[in-house]
Predicted model as a PDB file, atoms N, CA, C, CB and O in Angstrom, pLDDT in the B-factor column:
MODEL        1                                                                  
ATOM      1  N   UNK A   1      -4.121  13.243  -2.235  1.00 52.00           N  
ATOM      2  CA  UNK A   1      -3.683  12.030  -2.872  1.00 52.00           C  
ATOM      3  C   UNK A   1      -2.634  11.301  -2.046  1.00 52.00           C  
ATOM      4  CB  UNK A   1      -3.147  12.334  -4.235  1.00 52.00           C  
ATOM      5  O   UNK A   1      -2.250  10.182  -2.386  1.00 52.00           O  
ATOM      6  N   UNK A   2      -2.181  11.900  -0.999  1.00 56.00           N  
ATOM      7  CA  UNK A   2      -1.157  11.256  -0.177  1.00 56.00           C  
ATOM      8  C   UNK A   2      -1.657   9.908   0.307  1.00 56.00           C  
ATOM      9  CB  UNK A   2      -0.769  12.148   1.022  1.00 56.00           C  
ATOM     10  O   UNK A   2      -2.793   9.779   0.763  1.00 56.00           O  
ATOM     11  N   UNK A   3      -0.807   8.920   0.205  1.00 62.00           N  
ATOM     12  CA  UNK A   3      -1.154   7.590   0.672  1.00 62.00           C  
ATOM     13  C   UNK A   3      -1.853   6.722  -0.363  1.00 62.00           C  
ATOM     14  CB  UNK A   3      -2.012   7.702   1.863  1.00 62.00           C  
ATOM     15  O   UNK A   3      -2.036   5.527  -0.131  1.00 62.00           O  
ATOM     16  N   UNK A   4      -2.250   7.289  -1.500  1.00 67.00           N  
ATOM     17  CA  UNK A   4      -2.905   6.514  -2.549  1.00 67.00           C  
ATOM     18  C   UNK A   4      -1.830   5.931  -3.457  1.00 67.00           C  
ATOM     19  CB  UNK A   4      -3.914   7.392  -3.362  1.00 67.00           C  
ATOM     20  O   UNK A   4      -1.079   6.676  -4.088  1.00 67.00           O  
ATOM     21  N   UNK A   5      -1.753   4.620  -3.525  1.00 68.00           N  
ATOM     22  CA  UNK A   5      -0.742   3.961  -4.355  1.00 68.00           C  
ATOM     23  C   UNK A   5      -1.404   2.954  -5.274  1.00 68.00           C  
ATOM     24  CB  UNK A   5       0.323   3.270  -3.482  1.00 68.00           C  
ATOM     25  O   UNK A   5      -2.400   2.327  -4.913  1.00 68.00           O  
ATOM     26  N   UNK A   6      -0.854   2.807  -6.445  1.00 67.00           N  
ATOM     27  CA  UNK A   6      -1.355   1.784  -7.357  1.00 67.00           C  
ATOM     28  C   UNK A   6      -0.719   0.448  -7.012  1.00 67.00           C  
ATOM     29  CB  UNK A   6      -1.069   2.163  -8.832  1.00 67.00           C  
ATOM     30  O   UNK A   6       0.220   0.384  -6.219  1.00 67.00           O  
ATOM     31  N   UNK A   7      -1.229  -0.605  -7.605  1.00 69.00           N  
ATOM     32  CA  UNK A   7      -0.671  -1.933  -7.352  1.00 69.00           C  
ATOM     33  C   UNK A   7       0.160  -2.403  -8.543  1.00 69.00           C  
ATOM     34  CB  UNK A   7      -1.794  -2.943  -7.055  1.00 69.00           C  
ATOM     35  O   UNK A   7       0.502  -3.582  -8.631  1.00 69.00           O  
ATOM     36  N   UNK A   8       0.484  -1.505  -9.444  1.00 70.00           N  
ATOM     37  CA  UNK A   8       1.286  -1.851 -10.613  1.00 70.00           C  
ATOM     38  C   UNK A   8       2.598  -1.084 -10.588  1.00 70.00           C  
ATOM     39  CB  UNK A   8       0.516  -1.557 -11.913  1.00 70.00           C  
ATOM     40  O   UNK A   8       2.717  -0.046  -9.938  1.00 70.00           O  
ATOM     41  N   UNK A   9       3.571  -1.610 -11.303  1.00 71.00           N  
ATOM     42  CA  UNK A   9       4.868  -0.961 -11.412  1.00 71.00           C  
ATOM     43  C   UNK A   9       4.970  -0.259 -12.755  1.00 71.00           C  
ATOM     44  CB  UNK A   9       6.014  -1.980 -11.240  1.00 71.00           C  
ATOM     45  O   UNK A   9       4.483  -0.759 -13.769  1.00 71.00           O  
ATOM     46  N   UNK A  10       5.605   0.903 -12.753  1.00 71.00           N  
ATOM     47  CA  UNK A  10       5.810   1.610 -14.004  1.00 71.00           C  
ATOM     48  C   UNK A  10       7.216   1.403 -14.529  1.00 71.00           C  
ATOM     49  CB  UNK A  10       5.534   3.085 -13.826  1.00 71.00           C  
ATOM     50  O   UNK A  10       7.427   1.449 -15.741  1.00 71.00           O  
ATOM     51  N   UNK A  11       8.171   1.178 -13.663  1.00 76.00           N  
ATOM     52  CA  UNK A  11       9.551   0.970 -14.082  1.00 76.00           C  
ATOM     53  C   UNK A  11      10.183  -0.098 -13.199  1.00 76.00           C  
ATOM     54  CB  UNK A  11      10.360   2.293 -14.015  1.00 76.00           C  
ATOM     55  O   UNK A  11      10.052  -0.061 -11.976  1.00 76.00           O  
ATOM     56  N   UNK A  12      10.854  -1.028 -13.813  1.00 77.00           N  
ATOM     57  CA  UNK A  12      11.578  -2.058 -13.065  1.00 77.00           C  
ATOM     58  C   UNK A  12      13.045  -1.939 -13.438  1.00 77.00           C  
ATOM     59  CB  UNK A  12      11.024  -3.506 -13.370  1.00 77.00           C  
ATOM     60  O   UNK A  12      13.429  -2.168 -14.585  1.00 77.00           O  
ATOM     61  N   UNK A  13      13.850  -1.582 -12.466  1.00 80.00           N  
ATOM     62  CA  UNK A  13      15.278  -1.351 -12.688  1.00 80.00           C  
ATOM     63  C   UNK A  13      16.058  -2.243 -11.732  1.00 80.00           C  
ATOM     64  CB  UNK A  13      15.655   0.158 -12.483  1.00 80.00           C  
ATOM     65  O   UNK A  13      15.724  -2.333 -10.551  1.00 80.00           O  
ATOM     66  N   UNK A  14      17.085  -2.895 -12.233  1.00 80.00           N  
ATOM     67  CA  UNK A  14      17.925  -3.733 -11.378  1.00 80.00           C  
ATOM     68  C   UNK A  14      18.907  -2.865 -10.603  1.00 80.00           C  
ATOM     69  CB  UNK A  14      18.682  -4.789 -12.217  1.00 80.00           C  
ATOM     70  O   UNK A  14      19.162  -1.719 -10.973  1.00 80.00           O  
ATOM     71  N   UNK A  15      19.448  -3.410  -9.540  1.00 80.00           N  
ATOM     72  CA  UNK A  15      20.405  -2.684  -8.707  1.00 80.00           C  
ATOM     73  C   UNK A  15      21.550  -2.158  -9.557  1.00 80.00           C  
ATOM     74  CB  UNK A  15      20.943  -3.587  -7.584  1.00 80.00           C  
ATOM     75  O   UNK A  15      22.139  -2.897 -10.346  1.00 80.00           O  
ATOM     76  N   UNK A  16      21.864  -0.875  -9.394  1.00 83.00           N  
ATOM     77  CA  UNK A  16      22.932  -0.243 -10.144  1.00 83.00           C  
ATOM     78  C   UNK A  16      22.533   0.165 -11.551  1.00 83.00           C  
ATOM     79  CB  UNK A  16      24.094  -1.154 -10.211  1.00 83.00           C  
ATOM     80  O   UNK A  16      23.339   0.736 -12.284  1.00 83.00           O  
ATOM     81  N   UNK A  17      21.294  -0.124 -11.933  1.00 84.00           N  
ATOM     82  CA  UNK A  17      20.827   0.185 -13.277  1.00 84.00           C  
ATOM     83  C   UNK A  17      20.365   1.631 -13.414  1.00 84.00           C  
ATOM     84  CB  UNK A  17      19.704  -0.745 -13.655  1.00 84.00           C  
ATOM     85  O   UNK A  17      20.129   2.328 -12.427  1.00 84.00           O  
ATOM     86  N   UNK A  18      20.246   2.056 -14.657  1.00 86.00           N  
ATOM     87  CA  UNK A  18      19.750   3.388 -14.988  1.00 86.00           C  
ATOM     88  C   UNK A  18      18.603   3.195 -15.970  1.00 86.00           C  
ATOM     89  CB  UNK A  18      20.887   4.311 -15.592  1.00 86.00           C  
ATOM     90  O   UNK A  18      18.711   2.390 -16.895  1.00 86.00           O  
ATOM     91  N   UNK A  19      17.513   3.918 -15.782  1.00 84.00           N  
ATOM     92  CA  UNK A  19      16.369   3.782 -16.686  1.00 84.00           C  
ATOM     93  C   UNK A  19      15.733   5.133 -16.947  1.00 84.00           C  
ATOM     94  CB  UNK A  19      15.331   2.814 -16.107  1.00 84.00           C  
ATOM     95  O   UNK A  19      15.580   5.949 -16.039  1.00 84.00           O  
ATOM     96  N   UNK A  20      15.364   5.359 -18.200  1.00 85.00           N  
ATOM     97  CA  UNK A  20      14.562   6.527 -18.558  1.00 85.00           C  
ATOM     98  C   UNK A  20      13.119   6.050 -18.670  1.00 85.00           C  
ATOM     99  CB  UNK A  20      15.062   7.200 -19.907  1.00 85.00           C  
ATOM    100  O   UNK A  20      12.867   4.931 -19.116  1.00 85.00           O  
ATOM    101  N   UNK A  21      12.177   6.888 -18.269  1.00 83.00           N  
ATOM    102  CA  UNK A  21      10.791   6.462 -18.242  1.00 83.00           C  
ATOM    103  C   UNK A  21       9.879   7.665 -18.435  1.00 83.00           C  
ATOM    104  CB  UNK A  21      10.467   5.739 -16.924  1.00 83.00           C  
ATOM    105  O   UNK A  21      10.261   8.795 -18.130  1.00 83.00           O  
ATOM    106  N   UNK A  22       8.684   7.426 -18.937  1.00 82.00           N  
ATOM    107  CA  UNK A  22       7.666   8.470 -19.082  1.00 82.00           C  
ATOM    108  C   UNK A  22       6.381   7.955 -18.459  1.00 82.00           C  
ATOM    109  CB  UNK A  22       7.446   8.864 -20.588  1.00 82.00           C  
ATOM    110  O   UNK A  22       5.976   6.817 -18.697  1.00 82.00           O  
ATOM    111  N   UNK A  23       5.746   8.800 -17.661  1.00 80.00           N  
ATOM    112  CA  UNK A  23       4.501   8.425 -17.002  1.00 80.00           C  
ATOM    113  C   UNK A  23       3.505   9.563 -17.133  1.00 80.00           C  
ATOM    114  CB  UNK A  23       4.741   8.074 -15.514  1.00 80.00           C  
ATOM    115  O   UNK A  23       3.858  10.726 -16.943  1.00 80.00           O  
ATOM    116  N   UNK A  24       2.261   9.232 -17.458  1.00 80.00           N  
ATOM    117  CA  UNK A  24       1.173  10.200 -17.379  1.00 80.00           C  
ATOM    118  C   UNK A  24       0.411   9.871 -16.116  1.00 80.00           C  
ATOM    119  CB  UNK A  24       0.240  10.162 -18.657  1.00 80.00           C  
ATOM    120  O   UNK A  24      -0.133   8.774 -15.985  1.00 80.00           O  
ATOM    121  N   UNK A  25       0.363  10.815 -15.177  1.00 79.00           N  
ATOM    122  CA  UNK A  25      -0.240  10.545 -13.877  1.00 79.00           C  
ATOM    123  C   UNK A  25      -1.031  11.751 -13.379  1.00 79.00           C  
ATOM    124  CB  UNK A  25       0.835  10.165 -12.860  1.00 79.00           C  
ATOM    125  O   UNK A  25      -0.883  12.861 -13.891  1.00 79.00           O  
ATOM    126  N   UNK A  26      -1.841  11.524 -12.412  1.00 78.00           N  
ATOM    127  CA  UNK A  26      -2.629  12.574 -11.786  1.00 78.00           C  
ATOM    128  C   UNK A  26      -1.730  13.417 -10.874  1.00 78.00           C  
ATOM    129  CB  UNK A  26      -3.814  11.967 -10.986  1.00 78.00           C  
ATOM    130  O   UNK A  26      -0.823  12.884 -10.236  1.00 78.00           O  
ATOM    131  N   UNK A  27      -1.976  14.715 -10.812  1.00 79.00           N  
ATOM    132  CA  UNK A  27      -1.273  15.585  -9.874  1.00 79.00           C  
ATOM    133  C   UNK A  27      -2.260  16.077  -8.839  1.00 79.00           C  
ATOM    134  CB  UNK A  27      -0.595  16.776 -10.602  1.00 79.00           C  
ATOM    135  O   UNK A  27      -3.462  16.137  -9.100  1.00 79.00           O  
ATOM    136  N   UNK A  28      -1.760  16.431  -7.663  1.00 81.00           N  
ATOM    137  CA  UNK A  28      -2.656  16.885  -6.600  1.00 81.00           C  
ATOM    138  C   UNK A  28      -2.869  18.396  -6.676  1.00 81.00           C  
ATOM    139  CB  UNK A  28      -2.093  16.497  -5.222  1.00 81.00           C  
ATOM    140  O   UNK A  28      -2.430  19.049  -7.623  1.00 81.00           O  
ATOM    141  N   UNK A  29      -3.541  18.937  -5.678  1.00 83.00           N  
ATOM    142  CA  UNK A  29      -3.895  20.365  -5.680  1.00 83.00           C  
ATOM    143  C   UNK A  29      -2.671  21.282  -5.651  1.00 83.00           C  
ATOM    144  CB  UNK A  29      -4.783  20.675  -4.488  1.00 83.00           C  
ATOM    145  O   UNK A  29      -2.777  22.454  -6.014  1.00 83.00           O  
ATOM    146  N   UNK A  30      -1.535  20.780  -5.235  1.00 84.00           N  
ATOM    147  CA  UNK A  30      -0.316  21.594  -5.244  1.00 84.00           C  
ATOM    148  C   UNK A  30       0.513  21.340  -6.506  1.00 84.00           C  
ATOM    149  CB  UNK A  30       0.528  21.303  -3.992  1.00 84.00           C  
ATOM    150  O   UNK A  30       1.669  21.752  -6.601  1.00 84.00           O  
ATOM    151  N   UNK A  31      -0.104  20.650  -7.471  1.00 78.00           N  
ATOM    152  CA  UNK A  31       0.521  20.284  -8.744  1.00 78.00           C  
ATOM    153  C   UNK A  31       1.713  19.352  -8.529  1.00 78.00           C  
ATOM    154  CB  UNK A  31       0.970  21.544  -9.498  1.00 78.00           C  
ATOM    155  O   UNK A  31       2.712  19.429  -9.243  1.00 78.00           O  
ATOM    156  N   UNK A  32       1.595  18.494  -7.560  1.00 80.00           N  
ATOM    157  CA  UNK A  32       2.675  17.569  -7.232  1.00 80.00           C  
ATOM    158  C   UNK A  32       2.247  16.119  -7.387  1.00 80.00           C  
ATOM    159  CB  UNK A  32       3.158  17.811  -5.819  1.00 80.00           C  
ATOM    160  O   UNK A  32       1.072  15.820  -7.596  1.00 80.00           O  
ATOM    161  N   UNK A  33       3.206  15.239  -7.283  1.00 80.00           N  
ATOM    162  CA  UNK A  33       2.967  13.801  -7.335  1.00 80.00           C  
ATOM    163  C   UNK A  33       3.994  13.121  -6.459  1.00 80.00           C  
ATOM    164  CB  UNK A  33       3.031  13.262  -8.792  1.00 80.00           C  
ATOM    165  O   UNK A  33       5.005  13.726  -6.102  1.00 80.00           O  
ATOM    166  N   UNK A  34       3.752  11.877  -6.110  1.00 79.00           N  
ATOM    167  CA  UNK A  34       4.636  11.129  -5.228  1.00 79.00           C  
ATOM    168  C   UNK A  34       5.312  10.004  -5.988  1.00 79.00           C  
ATOM    169  CB  UNK A  34       3.863  10.573  -4.030  1.00 79.00           C  
ATOM    170  O   UNK A  34       4.739   9.423  -6.910  1.00 79.00           O  
ATOM    171  N   UNK A  35       6.546   9.705  -5.585  1.00 79.00           N  
ATOM    172  CA  UNK A  35       7.297   8.561  -6.109  1.00 79.00           C  
ATOM    173  C   UNK A  35       7.506   7.577  -4.975  1.00 79.00           C  
ATOM    174  CB  UNK A  35       8.666   9.004  -6.728  1.00 79.00           C  
ATOM    175  O   UNK A  35       7.813   7.981  -3.853  1.00 79.00           O  
ATOM    176  N   UNK A  36       7.346   6.302  -5.248  1.00 77.00           N  
ATOM    177  CA  UNK A  36       7.543   5.274  -4.233  1.00 77.00           C  
ATOM    178  C   UNK A  36       8.537   4.242  -4.734  1.00 77.00           C  
ATOM    179  CB  UNK A  36       6.207   4.603  -3.862  1.00 77.00           C  
ATOM    180  O   UNK A  36       8.556   3.894  -5.914  1.00 77.00           O  
ATOM    181  N   UNK A  37       9.350   3.766  -3.825  1.00 77.00           N  
ATOM    182  CA  UNK A  37      10.279   2.672  -4.114  1.00 77.00           C  
ATOM    183  C   UNK A  37      10.086   1.632  -3.020  1.00 77.00           C  
ATOM    184  CB  UNK A  37      11.783   3.174  -4.184  1.00 77.00           C  
ATOM    185  O   UNK A  37      10.399   1.883  -1.856  1.00 77.00           O  
ATOM    186  N   UNK A  38       9.580   0.482  -3.388  1.00 74.00           N  
ATOM    187  CA  UNK A  38       9.265  -0.554  -2.399  1.00 74.00           C  
ATOM    188  C   UNK A  38      10.448  -1.468  -2.097  1.00 74.00           C  
ATOM    189  CB  UNK A  38       8.101  -1.385  -2.883  1.00 74.00           C  
ATOM    190  O   UNK A  38      10.319  -2.400  -1.303  1.00 74.00           O  
ATOM    191  N   UNK A  39      11.609  -1.213  -2.725  1.00 72.00           N  
ATOM    192  CA  UNK A  39      12.724  -2.140  -2.572  1.00 72.00           C  
ATOM    193  C   UNK A  39      13.927  -1.527  -1.865  1.00 72.00           C  
ATOM    194  CB  UNK A  39      13.143  -2.645  -3.915  1.00 72.00           C  
ATOM    195  O   UNK A  39      15.033  -2.053  -1.993  1.00 72.00           O  
ATOM    196  N   UNK A  40      13.756  -0.450  -1.134  1.00 75.00           N  
ATOM    197  CA  UNK A  40      14.885   0.156  -0.435  1.00 75.00           C  
ATOM    198  C   UNK A  40      15.055   1.607  -0.812  1.00 75.00           C  
ATOM    199  CB  UNK A  40      16.158  -0.601  -0.729  1.00 75.00           C  
ATOM    200  O   UNK A  40      14.069   2.315  -1.015  1.00 75.00           O  
ATOM    201  N   UNK A  41      16.299   2.064  -0.911  1.00 79.00           N  
ATOM    202  CA  UNK A  41      16.540   3.468  -1.242  1.00 79.00           C  
ATOM    203  C   UNK A  41      16.934   3.613  -2.706  1.00 79.00           C  
ATOM    204  CB  UNK A  41      17.632   4.058  -0.336  1.00 79.00           C  
ATOM    205  O   UNK A  41      17.405   2.664  -3.334  1.00 79.00           O  
ATOM    206  N   UNK A  42      16.738   4.800  -3.232  1.00 79.00           N  
ATOM    207  CA  UNK A  42      17.060   5.056  -4.636  1.00 79.00           C  
ATOM    208  C   UNK A  42      17.279   6.548  -4.854  1.00 79.00           C  
ATOM    209  CB  UNK A  42      15.937   4.533  -5.563  1.00 79.00           C  
ATOM    210  O   UNK A  42      16.972   7.358  -3.980  1.00 79.00           O  
ATOM    211  N   UNK A  43      17.795   6.901  -5.991  1.00 82.00           N  
ATOM    212  CA  UNK A  43      17.903   8.286  -6.423  1.00 82.00           C  
ATOM    213  C   UNK A  43      16.955   8.459  -7.600  1.00 82.00           C  
ATOM    214  CB  UNK A  43      19.384   8.666  -6.808  1.00 82.00           C  
ATOM    215  O   UNK A  43      16.886   7.592  -8.472  1.00 82.00           O  
ATOM    216  N   UNK A  44      16.227   9.563  -7.635  1.00 82.00           N  
ATOM    217  CA  UNK A  44      15.291   9.795  -8.738  1.00 82.00           C  
ATOM    218  C   UNK A  44      15.295  11.271  -9.109  1.00 82.00           C  
ATOM    219  CB  UNK A  44      13.859   9.332  -8.359  1.00 82.00           C  
ATOM    220  O   UNK A  44      15.434  12.145  -8.254  1.00 82.00           O  
ATOM    221  N   UNK A  45      15.140  11.526 -10.391  1.00 83.00           N  
ATOM    222  CA  UNK A  45      14.967  12.881 -10.907  1.00 83.00           C  
ATOM    223  C   UNK A  45      13.634  12.885 -11.634  1.00 83.00           C  
ATOM    224  CB  UNK A  45      16.161  13.321 -11.860  1.00 83.00           C  
ATOM    225  O   UNK A  45      13.398  12.032 -12.489  1.00 83.00           O  
ATOM    226  N   UNK A  46      12.752  13.835 -11.308  1.00 81.00           N  
ATOM    227  CA  UNK A  46      11.427  13.869 -11.922  1.00 81.00           C  
ATOM    228  C   UNK A  46      11.056  15.296 -12.285  1.00 81.00           C  
ATOM    229  CB  UNK A  46      10.373  13.265 -10.980  1.00 81.00           C  
ATOM    230  O   UNK A  46      11.389  16.239 -11.567  1.00 81.00           O  
ATOM    231  N   UNK A  47      10.371  15.442 -13.392  1.00 78.00           N  
ATOM    232  CA  UNK A  47       9.878  16.735 -13.850  1.00 78.00           C  
ATOM    233  C   UNK A  47       8.381  16.645 -14.096  1.00 78.00           C  
ATOM    234  CB  UNK A  47      10.617  17.190 -15.131  1.00 78.00           C  
ATOM    235  O   UNK A  47       7.860  15.599 -14.482  1.00 78.00           O  
ATOM    236  N   UNK A  48       7.708  17.752 -13.866  1.00 74.00           N  
ATOM    237  CA  UNK A  48       6.308  17.876 -14.250  1.00 74.00           C  
ATOM    238  C   UNK A  48       6.293  18.675 -15.540  1.00 74.00           C  
ATOM    239  CB  UNK A  48       5.436  18.564 -13.120  1.00 74.00           C  
ATOM    240  O   UNK A  48       6.676  19.845 -15.559  1.00 74.00           O  
ATOM    241  N   UNK A  49       5.855  18.047 -16.609  1.00 75.00           N  
ATOM    242  CA  UNK A  49       5.860  18.677 -17.926  1.00 75.00           C  
ATOM    243  C   UNK A  49       4.431  18.827 -18.387  1.00 75.00           C  
ATOM    244  CB  UNK A  49       6.689  17.855 -18.950  1.00 75.00           C  
ATOM    245  O   UNK A  49       3.845  17.884 -18.918  1.00 75.00           O  
ATOM    246  N   UNK A  50       3.859  20.011 -18.188  1.00 74.00           N  
ATOM    247  CA  UNK A  50       2.490  20.277 -18.629  1.00 74.00           C  
ATOM    248  C   UNK A  50       1.460  19.587 -17.794  1.00 74.00           C  
ATOM    249  CB  UNK A  50       2.318  19.870 -20.040  1.00 74.00           C  
ATOM    250  O   UNK A  50       1.793  18.776 -16.930  1.00 74.00           O  
ATOM    251  N   UNK A  51       0.202  19.900 -18.040  1.00 66.00           N  
ATOM    252  CA  UNK A  51      -0.883  19.244 -17.339  1.00 66.00           C  
ATOM    253  C   UNK A  51      -2.173  19.400 -18.148  1.00 66.00           C  
ATOM    254  CB  UNK A  51      -1.046  19.827 -15.911  1.00 66.00           C  
ATOM    255  O   UNK A  51      -2.303  20.311 -18.966  1.00 66.00           O  
ATOM    256  N   UNK A  52      -3.115  18.502 -17.906  1.00 71.00           N  
ATOM    257  CA  UNK A  52      -4.434  18.564 -18.519  1.00 71.00           C  
ATOM    258  C   UNK A  52      -5.345  19.353 -17.606  1.00 71.00           C  
ATOM    259  CB  UNK A  52      -5.005  17.145 -18.787  1.00 71.00           C  
ATOM    260  O   UNK A  52      -5.203  19.290 -16.385  1.00 71.00           O  
ATOM    261  N   UNK A  53      -6.264  20.085 -18.167  1.00 72.00           N  
ATOM    262  CA  UNK A  53      -7.196  20.906 -17.383  1.00 72.00           C  
ATOM    263  C   UNK A  53      -8.618  20.424 -17.581  1.00 72.00           C  
ATOM    264  CB  UNK A  53      -7.083  22.392 -17.773  1.00 72.00           C  
ATOM    265  O   UNK A  53      -8.966  19.931 -18.654  1.00 72.00           O  
ATOM    266  N   UNK A  54      -9.440  20.561 -16.558  1.00 72.00           N  
ATOM    267  CA  UNK A  54     -10.853  20.210 -16.656  1.00 72.00           C  
ATOM    268  C   UNK A  54     -11.646  21.295 -17.366  1.00 72.00           C  
ATOM    269  CB  UNK A  54     -11.434  19.964 -15.272  1.00 72.00           C  
ATOM    270  O   UNK A  54     -12.776  21.055 -17.790  1.00 72.00           O  
ATOM    271  N   UNK A  55     -11.075  22.481 -17.501  1.00 65.00           N  
ATOM    272  CA  UNK A  55     -11.800  23.620 -18.106  1.00 65.00           C  
ATOM    273  C   UNK A  55     -12.057  23.424 -19.571  1.00 65.00           C  
ATOM    274  CB  UNK A  55     -11.030  24.903 -17.911  1.00 65.00           C  
ATOM    275  O   UNK A  55     -12.652  24.289 -20.215  1.00 65.00           O  
TER     276      UNK A  55                                                      
ENDMDL                                                                          
END                                                                             
């Protein structure tokens, strides 16, 4: 999944702002996901809480 990005935003935060957010997203084979910030640098805390199975 590396390099695959959507064209939509999930969270819009102004400079110096703090935001809580929830996202349901696909995880890769290592049970991971990527975060992108197109506007410079940022700090982020993310957790993987459960997952859906194909079984």
